[in-house]
PyMOL Python script that loads the backbone (N, CA, C, O; Angstrom):
from pymol import cmd

cmd.read_pdbstr("""\
ATOM      1  N   UNK A   1      82.895 -16.011 108.111  1.00  0.00           N
ATOM      2  CA  UNK A   1      83.364 -17.845 107.715  1.00  0.00           C
ATOM      3  C   UNK A   1      84.128 -18.178 109.224  1.00  0.00           C
ATOM      4  O   UNK A   1      83.785 -19.268 109.681  1.00  0.00           O
ATOM      5  N   UNK A   2      84.950 -17.537 109.929  1.00  0.00           N
ATOM      6  CA  UNK A   2      86.070 -17.838 110.824  1.00  0.00           C
ATOM      7  C   UNK A   2      84.509 -18.240 112.031  1.00  0.00           C
ATOM      8  O   UNK A   2      84.612 -19.327 112.600  1.00  0.00           O
ATOM      9  N   UNK A   3      83.407 -17.535 112.307  1.00  0.00           N
ATOM     10  CA  UNK A   3      82.656 -17.425 113.585  1.00  0.00           C
ATOM     11  C   UNK A   3      82.421 -18.850 113.110  1.00  0.00           C
ATOM     12  O   UNK A   3      82.884 -19.757 113.801  1.00  0.00           O
ATOM     13  N   UNK A   4      81.603 -19.201 111.763  1.00  0.00           N
ATOM     14  CA  UNK A   4      81.054 -20.550 111.622  1.00  0.00           C
ATOM     15  C   UNK A   4      81.428 -21.734 111.912  1.00  0.00           C
ATOM     16  O   UNK A   4      80.734 -22.617 112.415  1.00  0.00           O
ATOM     17  N   UNK A   5      83.351 -21.824 111.372  1.00  0.00           N
ATOM     18  CA  UNK A   5      83.663 -22.678 111.758  1.00  0.00           C
ATOM     19  C   UNK A   5      83.777 -22.522 113.714  1.00  0.00           C
ATOM     20  O   UNK A   5      83.305 -23.498 114.298  1.00  0.00           O
ATOM     21  N   UNK A   6      83.943 -22.195 113.979  1.00  0.00           N
ATOM     22  CA  UNK A   6      84.546 -22.056 115.271  1.00  0.00           C
ATOM     23  C   UNK A   6      83.143 -22.218 116.437  1.00  0.00           C
ATOM     24  O   UNK A   6      83.178 -22.414 117.651  1.00  0.00           O
ATOM     25  N   UNK A   7      81.887 -22.036 115.452  1.00  0.00           N
ATOM     26  CA  UNK A   7      80.808 -22.322 116.403  1.00  0.00           C
ATOM     27  C   UNK A   7      80.683 -24.127 115.763  1.00  0.00           C
ATOM     28  O   UNK A   7      80.442 -25.024 116.572  1.00  0.00           O
ATOM     29  N   UNK A   8      80.821 -24.341 114.721  1.00  0.00           N
ATOM     30  CA  UNK A   8      80.563 -26.149 114.251  1.00  0.00           C
ATOM     31  C   UNK A   8      81.803 -26.674 115.177  1.00  0.00           C
ATOM     32  O   UNK A   8      81.498 -27.786 115.608  1.00  0.00           O
ATOM     33  N   UNK A   9      82.490 -26.459 115.421  1.00  0.00           N
ATOM     34  CA  UNK A   9      83.647 -27.318 115.979  1.00  0.00           C
ATOM     35  C   UNK A   9      83.494 -27.265 117.489  1.00  0.00           C
ATOM     36  O   UNK A   9      84.006 -28.197 118.110  1.00  0.00           O
ATOM     37  N   UNK A  10      82.713 -26.083 118.340  1.00  0.00           N
ATOM     38  CA  UNK A  10      82.318 -25.990 119.772  1.00  0.00           C
ATOM     39  C   UNK A  10      81.041 -26.921 119.347  1.00  0.00           C
ATOM     40  O   UNK A  10      81.054 -27.899 120.096  1.00  0.00           O
ATOM     41  N   UNK A  11      80.212 -26.975 118.657  1.00  0.00           N
ATOM     42  CA  UNK A  11      78.705 -27.512 118.384  1.00  0.00           C
ATOM     43  C   UNK A  11      79.312 -29.208 118.614  1.00  0.00           C
ATOM     44  O   UNK A  11      78.882 -30.125 119.314  1.00  0.00           O
ATOM     45  N   UNK A  12      80.645 -29.098 117.557  1.00  0.00           N
ATOM     46  CA  UNK A  12      81.117 -31.013 117.850  1.00  0.00           C
ATOM     47  C   UNK A  12      81.648 -31.386 119.142  1.00  0.00           C
ATOM     48  O   UNK A  12      81.314 -32.367 119.805  1.00  0.00           O
ATOM     49  N   UNK A  13      82.464 -30.553 119.419  1.00  0.00           N
ATOM     50  CA  UNK A  13      82.977 -31.083 120.630  1.00  0.00           C
ATOM     51  C   UNK A  13      81.646 -31.319 121.709  1.00  0.00           C
ATOM     52  O   UNK A  13      81.529 -32.379 122.324  1.00  0.00           O
ATOM     53  N   UNK A  14      80.916 -30.478 121.815  1.00  0.00           N
ATOM     54  CA  UNK A  14      79.903 -30.360 122.813  1.00  0.00           C
ATOM     55  C   UNK A  14      79.155 -31.891 122.579  1.00  0.00           C
ATOM     56  O   UNK A  14      78.684 -32.483 123.550  1.00  0.00           O
ATOM     57  N   UNK A  15      79.100 -32.394 121.387  1.00  0.00           N
ATOM     58  CA  UNK A  15      78.342 -33.410 120.881  1.00  0.00           C
ATOM     59  C   UNK A  15      79.149 -34.696 121.178  1.00  0.00           C
ATOM     60  O   UNK A  15      78.575 -35.775 121.326  1.00  0.00           O
ATOM     61  N   UNK A  16      80.425 -34.568 121.258  1.00  0.00           N
ATOM     62  CA  UNK A  16      81.347 -35.413 121.242  1.00  0.00           C
ATOM     63  C   UNK A  16      81.109 -35.964 122.972  1.00  0.00           C
ATOM     64  O   UNK A  16      81.029 -37.143 123.314  1.00  0.00           O
ATOM     65  N   UNK A  17      81.027 -34.735 123.907  1.00  0.00           N
ATOM     66  CA  UNK A  17      81.523 -35.162 125.417  1.00  0.00           C
ATOM     67  C   UNK A  17      80.254 -35.726 125.837  1.00  0.00           C
ATOM     68  O   UNK A  17      80.244 -36.556 126.745  1.00  0.00           O
ATOM     69  N   UNK A  18      78.817 -35.234 125.073  1.00  0.00           N
ATOM     70  CA  UNK A  18      77.565 -35.552 125.349  1.00  0.00           C
ATOM     71  C   UNK A  18      77.140 -37.234 125.081  1.00  0.00           C
ATOM     72  O   UNK A  18      76.356 -37.930 125.725  1.00  0.00           O
ATOM     73  N   UNK A  19      77.946 -37.570 123.924  1.00  0.00           N
ATOM     74  CA  UNK A  19      78.373 -39.153 123.153  1.00  0.00           C
ATOM     75  C   UNK A  19      78.744 -39.684 124.518  1.00  0.00           C
ATOM     76  O   UNK A  19      77.998 -40.434 125.149  1.00  0.00           O
ATOM     77  N   UNK A  20      79.995 -39.246 124.981  1.00  0.00           N
ATOM     78  CA  UNK A  20      80.881 -40.415 125.741  1.00  0.00           C
ATOM     79  C   UNK A  20      80.420 -40.342 126.993  1.00  0.00           C
ATOM     80  O   UNK A  20      80.564 -41.342 127.695  1.00  0.00           O
ATOM     81  N   UNK A  21      79.833 -39.278 127.497  1.00  0.00           N
ATOM     82  CA  UNK A  21      79.184 -39.605 128.652  1.00  0.00           C
ATOM     83  C   UNK A  21      77.541 -40.047 128.694  1.00  0.00           C
ATOM     84  O   UNK A  21      77.032 -40.048 129.815  1.00  0.00           O
ATOM     85  N   UNK A  22      76.868 -40.342 127.788  1.00  0.00           N
ATOM     86  CA  UNK A  22      75.733 -40.993 127.841  1.00  0.00           C
ATOM     87  C   UNK A  22      75.781 -42.405 127.248  1.00  0.00           C
ATOM     88  O   UNK A  22      74.812 -42.775 126.585  1.00  0.00           O
ATOM     89  N   UNK A  23      76.930 -43.308 127.445  1.00  0.00           N
ATOM     90  CA  UNK A  23      77.351 -44.607 126.744  1.00  0.00           C
ATOM     91  C   UNK A  23      76.808 -45.062 127.801  1.00  0.00           C
ATOM     92  O   UNK A  23      75.856 -45.801 127.549  1.00  0.00           O
ATOM     93  N   UNK A  24      77.067 -44.895 129.080  1.00  0.00           N
ATOM     94  CA  UNK A  24      76.578 -46.088 129.992  1.00  0.00           C
ATOM     95  C   UNK A  24      74.883 -46.313 130.232  1.00  0.00           C
ATOM     96  O   UNK A  24      74.264 -47.326 130.557  1.00  0.00           O
ATOM     97  N   UNK A  25      74.524 -45.248 129.999  1.00  0.00           N
ATOM     98  CA  UNK A  25      72.642 -44.755 130.044  1.00  0.00           C
ATOM     99  C   UNK A  25      71.762 -45.671 128.703  1.00  0.00           C
ATOM    100  O   UNK A  25      70.776 -46.406 128.636  1.00  0.00           O
ATOM    101  N   UNK A  26      72.801 -45.104 127.744  1.00  0.00           N
ATOM    102  CA  UNK A  26      71.718 -44.941 126.486  1.00  0.00           C
ATOM    103  C   UNK A  26      72.758 -45.026 124.995  1.00  0.00           C
ATOM    104  O   UNK A  26      73.050 -44.147 124.185  1.00  0.00           O
ATOM    105  N   UNK A  27      73.062 -46.187 125.054  1.00  0.00           N
ATOM    106  CA  UNK A  27      74.332 -46.628 123.353  1.00  0.00           C
ATOM    107  C   UNK A  27      73.511 -45.828 122.336  1.00  0.00           C
ATOM    108  O   UNK A  27      74.096 -44.963 121.685  1.00  0.00           O
ATOM    109  N   UNK A  28      71.828 -46.109 122.092  1.00  0.00           N
ATOM    110  CA  UNK A  28      71.449 -45.441 121.277  1.00  0.00           C
ATOM    111  C   UNK A  28      71.947 -44.077 120.884  1.00  0.00           C
ATOM    112  O   UNK A  28      72.614 -43.620 119.956  1.00  0.00           O
ATOM    113  N   UNK A  29      71.353 -43.610 121.967  1.00  0.00           N
ATOM    114  CA  UNK A  29      71.657 -41.969 122.183  1.00  0.00           C
ATOM    115  C   UNK A  29      73.071 -41.357 121.469  1.00  0.00           C
ATOM    116  O   UNK A  29      73.346 -40.437 120.698  1.00  0.00           O
ATOM    117  N   UNK A  30      73.694 -42.273 122.089  1.00  0.00           N
ATOM    118  CA  UNK A  30      75.327 -42.295 122.091  1.00  0.00           C
ATOM    119  C   UNK A  30      75.636 -42.280 120.908  1.00  0.00           C
ATOM    120  O   UNK A  30      76.225 -41.291 120.471  1.00  0.00           O
ATOM    121  N   UNK A  31      75.340 -43.324 120.099  1.00  0.00           N
ATOM    122  CA  UNK A  31      75.862 -43.606 118.738  1.00  0.00           C
ATOM    123  C   UNK A  31      75.092 -42.496 117.512  1.00  0.00           C
ATOM    124  O   UNK A  31      75.515 -42.412 116.359  1.00  0.00           O
ATOM    125  N   UNK A  32      73.804 -41.637 118.087  1.00  0.00           N
ATOM    126  CA  UNK A  32      73.173 -40.818 117.584  1.00  0.00           C
ATOM    127  C   UNK A  32      74.223 -39.030 117.447  1.00  0.00           C
ATOM    128  O   UNK A  32      74.345 -38.195 116.551  1.00  0.00           O
ATOM    129  N   UNK A  33      74.741 -39.156 118.790  1.00  0.00           N
ATOM    130  CA  UNK A  33      75.706 -38.334 119.211  1.00  0.00           C
ATOM    131  C   UNK A  33      76.759 -37.957 118.120  1.00  0.00           C
ATOM    132  O   UNK A  33      76.967 -37.020 117.348  1.00  0.00           O
ATOM    133  N   UNK A  34      77.462 -39.470 118.529  1.00  0.00           N
ATOM    134  CA  UNK A  34      78.775 -39.761 117.756  1.00  0.00           C
ATOM    135  C   UNK A  34      78.635 -39.546 116.085  1.00  0.00           C
ATOM    136  O   UNK A  34      79.668 -39.342 115.449  1.00  0.00           O
ATOM    137  N   UNK A  35      77.217 -39.601 115.328  1.00  0.00           N
ATOM    138  CA  UNK A  35      76.803 -39.352 114.212  1.00  0.00           C
ATOM    139  C   UNK A  35      76.523 -37.736 113.784  1.00  0.00           C
ATOM    140  O   UNK A  35      76.492 -36.977 112.815  1.00  0.00           O
ATOM    141  N   UNK A  36      76.362 -37.793 115.103  1.00  0.00           N
ATOM    142  CA  UNK A  36      75.872 -35.706 114.636  1.00  0.00           C
ATOM    143  C   UNK A  36      77.514 -35.266 115.074  1.00  0.00           C
ATOM    144  O   UNK A  36      77.870 -34.196 114.580  1.00  0.00           O
ATOM    145  N   UNK A  37      78.395 -35.873 115.819  1.00  0.00           N
ATOM    146  CA  UNK A  37      79.510 -35.257 116.001  1.00  0.00           C
ATOM    147  C   UNK A  37      80.304 -35.118 114.394  1.00  0.00           C
ATOM    148  O   UNK A  37      80.624 -34.090 113.796  1.00  0.00           O
ATOM    149  N   UNK A  38      80.445 -36.351 114.045  1.00  0.00           N
ATOM    150  CA  UNK A  38      80.991 -36.713 112.761  1.00  0.00           C
ATOM    151  C   UNK A  38      80.435 -35.420 111.540  1.00  0.00           C
ATOM    152  O   UNK A  38      81.242 -34.741 110.906  1.00  0.00           O
ATOM    153  N   UNK A  39      78.790 -35.277 111.395  1.00  0.00           N
ATOM    154  CA  UNK A  39      78.593 -34.214 110.714  1.00  0.00           C
ATOM    155  C   UNK A  39      79.049 -33.000 111.000  1.00  0.00           C
ATOM    156  O   UNK A  39      79.410 -32.235 110.106  1.00  0.00           O
ATOM    157  N   UNK A  40      79.087 -32.681 112.290  1.00  0.00           N
ATOM    158  CA  UNK A  40      79.450 -31.205 112.770  1.00  0.00           C
ATOM    159  C   UNK A  40      80.636 -31.018 112.274  1.00  0.00           C
ATOM    160  O   UNK A  40      80.987 -30.139 111.486  1.00  0.00           O
ATOM    161  N   UNK A  41      81.622 -32.353 113.024  1.00  0.00           N
ATOM    162  CA  UNK A  41      83.584 -31.949 112.308  1.00  0.00           C
ATOM    163  C   UNK A  41      83.506 -31.873 111.243  1.00  0.00           C
ATOM    164  O   UNK A  41      84.210 -30.972 110.786  1.00  0.00           O
ATOM    165  N   UNK A  42      82.761 -32.601 110.294  1.00  0.00           N
ATOM    166  CA  UNK A  42      83.479 -32.387 108.825  1.00  0.00           C
ATOM    167  C   UNK A  42      82.443 -30.827 108.231  1.00  0.00           C
ATOM    168  O   UNK A  42      82.990 -30.107 107.396  1.00  0.00           O
ATOM    169  N   UNK A  43      81.368 -30.538 108.605  1.00  0.00           N
ATOM    170  CA  UNK A  43      81.489 -29.294 108.239  1.00  0.00           C
ATOM    171  C   UNK A  43      82.261 -27.804 108.475  1.00  0.00           C
ATOM    172  O   UNK A  43      82.315 -26.764 107.819  1.00  0.00           O
ATOM    173  N   UNK A  44      82.984 -28.382 110.116  1.00  0.00           N
ATOM    174  CA  UNK A  44      83.375 -27.645 110.446  1.00  0.00           C
ATOM    175  C   UNK A  44      85.281 -27.724 110.001  1.00  0.00           C
ATOM    176  O   UNK A  44      86.210 -26.954 110.244  1.00  0.00           O
ATOM    177  N   UNK A  45      85.227 -28.566 109.534  1.00  0.00           N
ATOM    178  CA  UNK A  45      87.029 -28.706 108.272  1.00  0.00           C
ATOM    179  C   UNK A  45      86.615 -28.313 107.207  1.00  0.00           C
ATOM    180  O   UNK A  45      87.450 -27.648 106.594  1.00  0.00           O
ATOM    181  N   UNK A  46      85.577 -28.452 106.669  1.00  0.00           N
ATOM    182  CA  UNK A  46      85.128 -27.738 105.122  1.00  0.00           C
ATOM    183  C   UNK A  46      84.950 -26.422 105.530  1.00  0.00           C
ATOM    184  O   UNK A  46      85.703 -25.708 104.869  1.00  0.00           O
ATOM    185  N   UNK A  47      84.353 -25.845 106.247  1.00  0.00           N
ATOM    186  CA  UNK A  47      85.095 -24.348 106.053  1.00  0.00           C
ATOM    187  C   UNK A  47      85.461 -23.452 106.849  1.00  0.00           C
ATOM    188  O   UNK A  47      85.141 -22.276 107.021  1.00  0.00           O
ATOM    189  N   UNK A  48      86.773 -24.740 107.714  1.00  0.00           N
ATOM    190  CA  UNK A  48      88.113 -23.928 107.394  1.00  0.00           C
ATOM    191  C   UNK A  48      88.816 -24.466 106.056  1.00  0.00           C
ATOM    192  O   UNK A  48      89.803 -23.751 105.888  1.00  0.00           O
ATOM    193  N   UNK A  49      88.758 -25.119 105.358  1.00  0.00           N
ATOM    194  CA  UNK A  49      89.538 -25.312 104.424  1.00  0.00           C
ATOM    195  C   UNK A  49      89.067 -23.992 103.141  1.00  0.00           C
ATOM    196  O   UNK A  49      89.904 -23.195 102.715  1.00  0.00           O
ATOM    197  N   UNK A  50      88.216 -23.994 102.879  1.00  0.00           N
ATOM    198  CA  UNK A  50      86.761 -22.224 102.412  1.00  0.00           C
ATOM    199  C   UNK A  50      87.660 -21.365 102.899  1.00  0.00           C
ATOM    200  O   UNK A  50      88.382 -20.662 102.192  1.00  0.00           O
ATOM    201  N   UNK A  51      87.658 -21.387 104.496  1.00  0.00           N
ATOM    202  CA  UNK A  51      88.475 -19.870 104.968  1.00  0.00           C
ATOM    203  C   UNK A  51      90.096 -19.741 104.590  1.00  0.00           C
ATOM    204  O   UNK A  51      90.728 -18.691 104.475  1.00  0.00           O
ATOM    205  N   UNK A  52      90.462 -20.747 104.471  1.00  0.00           N
ATOM    206  CA  UNK A  52      92.042 -20.327 103.937  1.00  0.00           C
ATOM    207  C   UNK A  52      92.276 -20.020 102.453  1.00  0.00           C
ATOM    208  O   UNK A  52      93.046 -19.156 102.034  1.00  0.00           O
ATOM    209  N   UNK A  53      91.483 -20.872 101.680  1.00  0.00           N
ATOM    210  CA  UNK A  53      91.556 -20.824  99.804  1.00  0.00           C
ATOM    211  C   UNK A  53      91.020 -18.940 100.047  1.00  0.00           C
ATOM    212  O   UNK A  53      91.554 -18.020  99.427  1.00  0.00           O
ATOM    213  N   UNK A  54      90.169 -18.802 100.819  1.00  0.00           N
ATOM    214  CA  UNK A  54      89.320 -17.360 100.644  1.00  0.00           C
ATOM    215  C   UNK A  54      90.245 -15.997 101.360  1.00  0.00           C
ATOM    216  O   UNK A  54      90.018 -14.811 101.119  1.00  0.00           O
ATOM    217  N   UNK A  55      91.259 -16.493 102.229  1.00  0.00           N
ATOM    218  CA  UNK A  55      92.439 -15.910 102.959  1.00  0.00           C
ATOM    219  C   UNK A  55      93.133 -15.464 101.995  1.00  0.00           C
ATOM    220  O   UNK A  55      93.364 -14.275 101.773  1.00  0.00           O
ATOM    221  N   UNK A  56      93.615 -16.676 101.182  1.00  0.00           N
ATOM    222  CA  UNK A  56      94.601 -16.797 100.195  1.00  0.00           C
ATOM    223  C   UNK A  56      94.158 -16.096  98.686  1.00  0.00           C
ATOM    224  O   UNK A  56      95.082 -15.781  97.936  1.00  0.00           O
ATOM    225  N   UNK A  57      93.176 -15.928  98.380  1.00  0.00           N
ATOM    226  CA  UNK A  57      92.474 -15.324  97.559  1.00  0.00           C
ATOM    227  C   UNK A  57      92.257 -13.840  97.511  1.00  0.00           C
ATOM    228  O   UNK A  57      91.887 -13.177  96.542  1.00  0.00           O
ATOM    229  N   UNK A  58      92.599 -13.366  98.930  1.00  0.00           N
ATOM    230  CA  UNK A  58      92.588 -11.797  98.892  1.00  0.00           C
ATOM    231  C   UNK A  58      93.941 -11.348  98.983  1.00  0.00           C
ATOM    232  O   UNK A  58      94.182 -10.141  99.025  1.00  0.00           O
ATOM    233  N   UNK A  59      95.066 -12.417  99.026  1.00  0.00           N
ATOM    234  CA  UNK A  59      95.935 -11.320  98.741  1.00  0.00           C
ATOM    235  C   UNK A  59      97.163 -11.950  97.393  1.00  0.00           C
ATOM    236  O   UNK A  59      98.346 -11.752  97.116  1.00  0.00           O
ATOM    237  N   UNK A  60      95.912 -12.861  96.801  1.00  0.00           N
ATOM    238  CA  UNK A  60      96.445 -12.868  95.098  1.00  0.00           C
ATOM    239  C   UNK A  60      96.767 -11.719  94.646  1.00  0.00           C
ATOM    240  O   UNK A  60      97.974 -11.589  94.442  1.00  0.00           O
ATOM    241  N   UNK A  61      95.798 -10.399  94.302  1.00  0.00           N
ATOM    242  CA  UNK A  61      95.801  -9.303  93.772  1.00  0.00           C
ATOM    243  C   UNK A  61      96.915  -8.932  93.498  1.00  0.00           C
ATOM    244  O   UNK A  61      97.574  -8.913  92.459  1.00  0.00           O
ATOM    245  N   UNK A  62      97.201  -8.436  95.186  1.00  0.00           N
ATOM    246  CA  UNK A  62      98.762  -7.879  95.505  1.00  0.00           C
ATOM    247  C   UNK A  62      99.799  -8.950  95.251  1.00  0.00           C
ATOM    248  O   UNK A  62     100.899  -8.445  95.030  1.00  0.00           O
ATOM    249  N   UNK A  63      99.794 -10.218  95.215  1.00  0.00           N
ATOM    250  CA  UNK A  63     100.902 -11.273  94.725  1.00  0.00           C
ATOM    251  C   UNK A  63     101.068 -10.739  92.954  1.00  0.00           C
ATOM    252  O   UNK A  63     102.107 -10.622  92.306  1.00  0.00           O
ATOM    253  N   UNK A  64      99.871 -10.530  92.590  1.00  0.00           N
ATOM    254  CA  UNK A  64      99.832 -10.297  91.017  1.00  0.00           C
ATOM    255  C   UNK A  64     100.899  -9.344  90.856  1.00  0.00           C
ATOM    256  O   UNK A  64     102.062  -9.511  90.489  1.00  0.00           O
ATOM    257  N   UNK A  65     100.216  -8.221  91.234  1.00  0.00           N
ATOM    258  CA  UNK A  65     100.875  -6.988  91.371  1.00  0.00           C
ATOM    259  C   UNK A  65     102.293  -6.892  91.368  1.00  0.00           C
ATOM    260  O   UNK A  65     102.955  -6.412  90.448  1.00  0.00           O
ATOM    261  N   UNK A  66     102.804  -7.437  92.589  1.00  0.00           N
ATOM    262  CA  UNK A  66     104.050  -7.404  92.432  1.00  0.00           C
ATOM    263  C   UNK A  66     105.311  -8.178  91.465  1.00  0.00           C
ATOM    264  O   UNK A  66     106.411  -7.745  91.122  1.00  0.00           O
ATOM    265  N   UNK A  67     104.586  -9.598  91.179  1.00  0.00           N
ATOM    266  CA  UNK A  67     105.286 -10.253  89.707  1.00  0.00           C
ATOM    267  C   UNK A  67     105.334  -9.266  88.701  1.00  0.00           C
ATOM    268  O   UNK A  67     106.319  -8.907  88.055  1.00  0.00           O
ATOM    269  N   UNK A  68     104.064  -8.827  88.630  1.00  0.00           N
ATOM    270  CA  UNK A  68     103.554  -7.905  87.126  1.00  0.00           C
ATOM    271  C   UNK A  68     104.711  -6.685  87.156  1.00  0.00           C
ATOM    272  O   UNK A  68     105.298  -6.519  86.087  1.00  0.00           O
ATOM    273  N   UNK A  69     105.078  -5.856  88.224  1.00  0.00           N
ATOM    274  CA  UNK A  69     106.291  -5.044  88.501  1.00  0.00           C
ATOM    275  C   UNK A  69     107.557  -5.737  88.561  1.00  0.00           C
ATOM    276  O   UNK A  69     108.494  -5.135  88.037  1.00  0.00           O
ATOM    277  N   UNK A  70     107.728  -6.526  88.923  1.00  0.00           N
ATOM    278  CA  UNK A  70     108.918  -7.183  89.228  1.00  0.00           C
ATOM    279  C   UNK A  70     109.151  -7.868  87.460  1.00  0.00           C
ATOM    280  O   UNK A  70     110.326  -7.773  87.108  1.00  0.00           O
ATOM    281  N   UNK A  71     108.424  -8.361  86.629  1.00  0.00           N
ATOM    282  CA  UNK A  71     108.688  -8.566  85.361  1.00  0.00           C
ATOM    283  C   UNK A  71     108.504  -7.106  84.239  1.00  0.00           C
ATOM    284  O   UNK A  71     109.143  -6.981  83.194  1.00  0.00           O
ATOM    285  N   UNK A  72     107.488  -6.108  84.764  1.00  0.00           N
ATOM    286  CA  UNK A  72     107.918  -4.938  83.956  1.00  0.00           C
ATOM    287  C   UNK A  72     109.875  -4.437  84.246  1.00  0.00           C
ATOM    288  O   UNK A  72     110.674  -4.194  83.342  1.00  0.00           O
ATOM    289  N   UNK A  73     110.119  -4.421  85.513  1.00  0.00           N
ATOM    290  CA  UNK A  73     111.062  -4.290  85.979  1.00  0.00           C
ATOM    291  C   UNK A  73     112.532  -4.943  85.184  1.00  0.00           C
ATOM    292  O   UNK A  73     113.453  -4.265  84.729  1.00  0.00           O
ATOM    293  N   UNK A  74     112.425  -6.370  85.183  1.00  0.00           N
ATOM    294  CA  UNK A  74     113.495  -7.137  84.408  1.00  0.00           C
ATOM    295  C   UNK A  74     113.913  -6.741  82.616  1.00  0.00           C
ATOM    296  O   UNK A  74     114.916  -6.648  81.908  1.00  0.00           O
ATOM    297  N   UNK A  75     111.984  -6.561  82.473  1.00  0.00           N
ATOM    298  CA  UNK A  75     112.028  -5.987  80.701  1.00  0.00           C
ATOM    299  C   UNK A  75     112.651  -4.691  80.656  1.00  0.00           C
ATOM    300  O   UNK A  75     113.593  -4.570  79.873  1.00  0.00           O
ATOM    301  N   UNK A  76     112.216  -3.443  81.526  1.00  0.00           N
ATOM    302  CA  UNK A  76     112.479  -2.809  81.286  1.00  0.00           C
ATOM    303  C   UNK A  76     114.503  -1.900  81.477  1.00  0.00           C
ATOM    304  O   UNK A  76     115.071  -0.927  80.979  1.00  0.00           O
ATOM    305  N   UNK A  77     114.845  -2.941  82.429  1.00  0.00           N
ATOM    306  CA  UNK A  77     116.140  -2.817  82.915  1.00  0.00           C
ATOM    307  C   UNK A  77     116.702  -3.390  81.971  1.00  0.00           C
ATOM    308  O   UNK A  77     117.838  -2.979  81.731  1.00  0.00           O
ATOM    309  N   UNK A  78     116.165  -4.513  81.097  1.00  0.00           N
ATOM    310  CA  UNK A  78     117.391  -5.055  79.775  1.00  0.00           C
ATOM    311  C   UNK A  78     117.705  -4.149  78.897  1.00  0.00           C
ATOM    312  O   UNK A  78     118.836  -4.018  78.428  1.00  0.00           O
ATOM    313  N   UNK A  79     116.556  -3.340  78.561  1.00  0.00           N
ATOM    314  CA  UNK A  79     116.481  -2.435  77.419  1.00  0.00           C
ATOM    315  C   UNK A  79     117.649  -1.742  76.933  1.00  0.00           C
ATOM    316  O   UNK A  79     117.602  -1.147  75.856  1.00  0.00           O
ATOM    317  N   UNK A  80     118.671  -1.769  77.625  1.00  0.00           N
ATOM    318  CA  UNK A  80     119.998  -1.010  77.642  1.00  0.00           C
ATOM    319  C   UNK A  80     120.510  -1.201  76.298  1.00  0.00           C
ATOM    320  O   UNK A  80     121.589  -0.706  75.973  1.00  0.00           O
TER     321      UNK A  80
END
""", "prot")
cmd.dss("prot")
cmd.show_as("cartoon", "prot")
cmd.util.cbc("prot")
cmd.orient("prot")
């Protein structure tokens, strides 16, 4: 997921730079490259968000285990 995010980010940067430098010679191509930049950066943003959610979900079982142990400790500790 991280590799795809970096790839789409680099592609978005390349199309943005190409669109910037082609403005004087070919405005139509510059507009197309601007649209490609928007699409590529949107994909990169979505992949980054999904990667962050997946990263959190990897640690969720550990968090649930710790919460379960804490609840058990509190319940068994107050049973006296």
